[in-house]
N, C-alpha and C positions, 0 to 999 in steps of 0.2 A: 337668592335674595341677599343683600348685604344689610347689616345693621349699622345704625349710626351711633349706637351706644357702645362704650367699651365693654369688652368681654366679661370683666370681673365685677361690673357695677351691679348693685342691688336695686331693682326697680321700686321696691316697696319703701315708703317713707318710714323713718324711725318713729315709734309711738312716743307720744308725749305723756309724761307722768301727770295723772290727775291730781288736782288740788281741791280741797273742800273747805268751804267757808265755815266759820264757827256756827253760824245760824243753821246751815245745812246739817252739820253734825248733830246739833241739839235736836233738830226736827226729826232726823232719822232715829236717834236714840229713843226719843219719846214715842215715835210710831212703832219701833221694834218692841219696846216694853209694853205698849198697849195692845199689840197684836196677840190673838190667841196662840197657844203653844204650837198648833199645827200650821199656822200661817207665818211664823217668824222667818222660815226659810224662803218663803215667797217674797218677802220684803227685801231680803238680802239678794236674791236672784234678780229682782226687778231693778235694783240700784247697782247691781254688779259689785257687791261688797262681800267681805268675809266677816265671820263672827268676830274675829280679832279686831276689826275696825270698831265695831259697836262696843266691844269690851273695853278697848283703850279709851274711846270717847266717853263712855259712861264713867270710867274711873276719873277722868279729868273733870267731868261735870260734877261728880260727887265731891271732889276735892275743892270745888268752888273756884276752879282756875279756868275761866273762859279763855284767857290768853294762852293757856297751855293747849287749847284745841287747835291752835294754828301750827301747822307743820313747820318746825324750825329748820328742817333740812332744805326746804324749797321756798321758804318765806323770803320776800325781797328785803326784809328788815335784817336778815342775817348778814353780819359784817363779813366782808371778803378779806382774806389774809393777803398781805402783800407777797410778792414773789420771794422776797428775802425771808419772810417769816415761814413760808411754806417750805423753803429749802432748809432753813434751820431745823424745823421740826423733823423733816425727813432725815437729816444728818444725825440728829439726836437719837432717833430710833435706830439708825444704822450703828451708831457707837454703842448703844445699849446691847444690841444683838451681838456685835463683835466682842464686847467685854465678856458676855456670857460664854461665847464660844472659846475665848482665850482661857477663861477659868476652867472650863471643861477640859481643854487640851492640856493645861498645866497639871490638872489632877491625873489625867491619863498618863502623862510622862512620869509623874511621881510614882505611880503604881508600877509602870514598866521598869523604872530604875530600881525599885525595891525588889521586883521579881528577878531582874538581872543580877543584883547583888546576892540574892538567895541562891540562884543557880550557880554562881561562882563559888559560893561557900560549899555547896553540895559537891561540886566537881573537885574542889581542892581536898575535901575530906575523903573523897573516894580514891584519891591518888595515894 
């Protein structure tokens, strides 16, 4: 039999990241807090959540920041950087990395120069 799909293609669709509304987050935190100690895990399993979700959402609720309950990473309100800004940021990080590397290499060369001078002094005194 011959296949119509290319050999390297993945038949499974990529999963989509879940997003939670602030109302949902508040409801789950309230339900989790109200649940008896031995049923808290059941709430998390039913909703397919982790304790870290509830912990983060509770901290935001307690801080009185309902708007902080919106995930800024996936929120449509998050401003997109222009291609030039993204490129500038990438280049800035690269320059910082290269400057650190240059400083490290200069320090190594200085140590090697001192070691070389010391070896020359030792060899001259031995003659």
